[in-house]
C-alpha positions as CSV (number, residue, x, y, z in Angstrom):
1,M,4.5,56.6,94.8
2,D,7.9,55.5,95.8
3,A,9.2,54.4,99.2
4,A,9.8,58.0,100.2
5,G,6.2,59.0,99.4
6,E,7.0,60.6,96.1
7,C,5.1,60.0,92.9
8,L,6.6,57.5,90.4
9,D,7.2,58.9,86.9
10,V,5.0,56.8,84.5
11,A,5.7,57.0,80.8
12,G,2.7,58.6,79.0
13,A,1.5,60.5,82.1
14,G,1.0,64.2,81.9
15,D,4.2,66.2,82.1
16,S,4.6,69.1,84.5
17,D,6.9,72.1,84.5
18,P,9.7,71.5,87.0
19,D,10.1,75.2,87.4
20,S,6.6,75.4,88.7
21,D,7.2,72.9,91.5
22,P,10.2,73.6,93.7
23,E,9.9,70.0,95.2
24,A,10.3,68.3,91.8
25,D,14.0,67.6,91.2
26,P,14.5,64.1,89.8
27,E,18.3,64.5,89.9
28,E,18.5,65.8,93.5
29,D,19.3,62.4,95.1
30,S,21.5,60.5,92.5
31,G,22.7,63.2,90.2
32,E,21.2,61.2,87.3
33,P,17.7,61.5,85.8
34,T,15.3,58.7,86.7
35,A,14.0,56.7,83.8
36,P,10.2,56.8,83.4
37,L,8.1,53.7,84.0
38,S,6.9,51.9,80.9
39,T,3.4,50.5,80.8
40,E,3.7,48.7,77.5
41,G,2.5,45.1,77.9
42,L,1.6,45.9,81.5
43,A,-1.5,43.5,81.5
44,R,0.8,40.6,80.8
45,V,3.4,41.7,83.4
46,Q,0.5,41.8,85.9
47,R,-0.3,38.2,85.3
48,V,3.1,37.4,87.0
49,F,3.2,40.5,89.3
50,P,-0.4,41.5,90.0
51,G,0.6,44.7,91.8
52,A,2.8,46.1,89.0
53,V,2.2,49.7,87.8
54,G,5.1,49.8,85.4
55,V,8.6,48.6,84.4
56,R,11.8,50.7,84.6
57,F,14.1,49.5,81.8
58,G,17.9,49.8,81.7
59,D,20.6,48.6,79.4
60,I,22.6,45.5,80.1
61,P,26.3,46.4,79.8
62,D,27.8,45.1,76.6
63,S,30.6,43.5,78.5
64,L,28.0,41.2,80.3
65,N,26.0,40.4,77.2
66,S,26.6,37.7,74.6
67,E,27.3,38.5,71.0
68,N,24.1,36.8,70.0
69,D,22.1,39.1,72.3
70,L,23.9,42.2,71.1
71,E,23.1,41.2,67.5
72,H,19.4,40.6,68.1
73,G,18.7,43.4,70.5
74,N,18.2,41.4,73.7
75,T,20.1,44.1,75.6
76,S,17.7,45.5,78.2
77,L,16.4,44.5,81.6
78,G,13.3,45.8,83.4
79,R,12.6,46.3,87.1
80,V,9.0,45.8,87.9
81,L,7.6,48.3,90.4
82,D,4.5,48.7,92.5
83,T,2.7,52.0,93.5
84,S,5.1,52.5,96.4
85,G,8.2,52.0,94.3
86,Q,9.0,48.6,95.7
87,T,10.6,46.1,93.4
88,L,8.3,43.2,92.6
89,G,10.8,41.5,90.3
90,F,12.5,41.8,86.9
91,V,11.7,41.0,83.3
92,R,13.7,40.4,80.2
93,H,12.4,40.2,76.6
94,I,14.2,37.7,74.3
95,F,14.0,37.4,70.5
96,T,15.7,34.5,68.8
97,P,16.7,34.3,65.1
98,V,15.0,31.9,62.8
99,Y,15.6,28.3,63.6
100,C,14.4,25.2,61.8
101,V,12.9,21.9,62.9
102,A,11.5,19.2,60.6
103,G,11.7,21.6,57.6
104,V,9.7,24.4,59.4
105,C,11.6,27.6,60.2
106,E,10.3,30.2,62.7
107,A,11.7,32.9,65.0
108,I,10.4,32.9,68.6
109,Q,10.1,35.5,71.3
110,F,9.4,35.3,75.0
111,V,9.6,37.2,78.2
112,M,11.4,35.8,81.3
113,A,10.2,37.0,84.7
114,F,12.5,36.9,87.8
115,A,11.9,37.3,91.5
116,P,13.3,40.3,93.3
117,E,16.2,38.0,94.4
118,Q,16.8,37.3,90.6
119,H,15.6,33.7,90.7
120,P,13.7,32.5,87.5
121,R,10.0,32.8,88.2
122,A,7.9,32.5,85.0
123,V,7.9,32.7,81.2
124,Y,5.2,34.3,79.0
125,H,4.7,35.4,75.5
126,P,4.4,39.2,74.9
127,D,1.5,38.9,72.5
128,D,-0.8,36.3,70.8
129,F,0.3,36.8,67.2
130,E,4.0,37.0,66.3
131,H,6.8,34.5,67.0
132,R,4.9,32.3,69.3
133,L,6.4,29.2,71.0
134,M,5.7,26.2,68.7
135,K,5.9,22.4,68.9
136,Y,6.2,19.8,66.2
137,F,4.9,16.3,66.7
138,D,3.4,13.5,64.5
139,G,3.4,15.9,61.5
140,F,1.6,18.7,63.2
141,Y,3.2,22.1,63.9
142,E,1.2,24.2,66.4
143,P,1.5,26.7,69.2
144,F,2.0,25.7,72.8
145,S,-1.2,24.8,74.6
146,V,-2.2,26.0,78.1
147,D,-0.8,22.7,79.6
148,D,2.4,23.2,77.6
149,W,2.8,26.7,79.1
150,T,2.1,25.3,82.6
151,L,4.9,22.7,82.2
152,L,7.3,25.2,80.8
153,N,6.8,27.6,83.7
154,T,7.2,24.7,86.2
155,V,10.6,23.6,84.8
156,F,11.7,27.2,84.2
157,A,11.3,28.2,87.8
158,D,12.6,24.9,89.1
159,P,14.8,23.1,86.5
160,P,14.6,19.3,87.0
161,A,17.7,17.4,87.9
162,A,17.6,15.6,84.5
163,F,18.7,18.9,82.8
164,A,21.6,19.6,85.1
165,S,24.3,17.8,83.1
166,V,22.9,18.6,79.6
167,E,25.3,20.7,77.5
168,T,23.6,20.4,74.1
169,V,20.1,19.5,73.0
170,E,21.4,16.5,71.1
171,E,21.9,14.8,74.4
172,M,18.1,14.8,74.9
173,V,17.0,13.2,71.7
174,E,17.4,9.9,70.0
175,G,19.0,10.6,66.6
176,T,20.1,13.8,64.9
177,H,17.2,14.7,62.5
178,G,14.9,17.6,63.3
179,S,12.0,15.5,64.5
180,A,14.1,13.0,66.6
181,P,12.1,11.6,69.5
182,T,12.9,12.9,73.0
183,L,14.7,10.3,75.2
184,P,12.4,8.7,77.9
185,E,14.1,10.3,80.9
186,F,13.3,13.8,79.5
187,Q,9.8,13.2,78.3
188,P,8.0,14.0,81.7
189,V,9.9,17.3,82.0
190,T,9.7,18.8,78.6
191,V,6.9,19.8,76.1
192,R,6.4,17.0,73.6
193,G,7.7,18.2,70.2
194,A,9.6,21.2,71.7
195,V,12.5,19.8,73.6
196,F,14.9,22.3,72.1
197,T,12.7,25.3,73.0
198,V,12.2,24.2,76.6
199,W,15.9,23.4,77.1
200,Y,16.9,26.7,75.5
201,I,14.6,28.8,77.7
202,I,15.7,27.1,80.9
203,R,19.3,27.8,79.9
204,Y,18.5,31.4,79.1
205,G,16.9,31.8,82.5
206,Q,20.0,30.4,84.3
207,Q,22.3,32.6,82.2
208,T,20.2,35.7,82.9
209,E,20.2,35.0,86.6
210,T,24.0,34.9,86.6
211,L,24.1,38.1,84.5
212,M,21.7,39.9,86.9
213,N,23.9,38.8,89.9
214,E,26.9,40.4,88.1
215,M,25.0,43.5,87.4
216,E,23.9,43.8,91.0
217,A,27.6,43.4,92.1
218,H,28.5,46.4,89.9
219,S,25.4,48.4,90.9
220,A,24.2,48.2,87.3
221,L,20.6,46.9,87.8
222,P,18.0,49.3,86.4
């Protein structure tokens, strides 16, 4: 139900005939139809927002998105809602093209979660199978561990001061080759063997926070 006591429209729920219910008029208030709630991947959304019942997605205006995101389909933002229609936060799914490190090439995908005030809150992977976050160290290429995810979430939600002045990932490693070691000052605040991935996700979170603030200013949030 929403804040006014009306039922939320959940995608996949049984449809009703609006002609049979004189109270059902989704366009009565705003003049525009209300998008249904998506429950796809809800179990993972609920790990960050336990009270979530669905996500209402909307398009990010092209003028506020990057060319890279337009090309790879990272063009939607979701508002996470509870049973009363209150906003618990926001989510954005990101897919990156193939990138290479130490001769290994993979694409990655992740979901960023934000507080209702649009501050970065958490990162998670949408499934356990495709395009997982990976690390390369001492000749081993493997997925992030539980501890890696914990560290990533910590620095995503509260980026350490060491990252503030970094403009390119090359500033964080010693050398230019794909397996170059991370400089000592960054080692405690990044996943070993995944310095680029961690820095990239932190930057994405900050950029998306700015984007969301601009969308809010233009009443464009979903």
